[in-house]
C-alpha positions as CSV (number, residue, x, y, z in Angstrom):
1,X,44.7,144.0,81.2
2,X,47.6,143.4,81.5
3,X,48.8,139.6,82.5
4,X,52.2,139.5,84.2
5,X,54.5,138.3,87.0
6,X,57.1,138.2,89.0
7,X,60.2,136.1,89.4
8,X,62.8,136.7,91.9
9,X,66.1,134.7,91.2
10,X,69.3,134.8,92.2
11,X,71.8,136.2,89.3
12,X,75.4,137.2,89.1
13,X,76.8,139.2,86.3
14,X,78.2,136.2,85.0
15,X,75.3,135.2,84.2
16,X,73.8,138.1,82.1
17,X,74.9,136.1,78.5
18,X,72.9,133.0,79.9
19,X,69.7,134.7,80.9
20,X,70.3,137.1,77.4
21,X,70.4,134.3,75.3
22,X,67.7,131.9,77.0
23,X,65.0,134.9,76.8
24,X,66.1,137.2,73.1
25,X,64.7,134.7,70.5
26,X,60.8,135.2,72.2
27,X,61.3,138.0,74.9
28,X,62.7,141.6,74.7
29,X,65.3,141.8,76.9
30,X,68.3,144.6,77.0
31,X,71.6,143.3,78.0
32,X,72.8,147.0,79.8
33,X,70.0,147.0,81.9
34,X,70.3,143.5,83.1
35,X,73.7,143.7,83.7
36,X,72.9,147.0,85.8
37,X,70.3,145.6,87.6
38,X,72.1,142.9,88.9
39,X,75.3,144.9,89.9
40,X,73.4,147.2,91.8
41,X,70.3,144.9,92.5
42,X,68.0,146.2,91.6
43,X,64.2,144.8,89.0
44,X,64.8,144.4,85.5
45,X,62.2,143.6,83.2
46,X,61.9,140.8,80.4
47,X,58.5,141.6,78.2
48,X,57.0,138.6,76.3
49,X,56.5,139.7,72.1
50,X,53.3,139.0,70.7
């Protein structure tokens, strides 16, 4: 079973480093994927590392 949630945010390319620094300690987050997703108005994943 998976437990997930979808969250919608408004973010620009200037927010990539902030998002990365907020989540990288406890979550898997790929900075390039976030940047590309924001640039192309697509989705990206942040995965909790248990």
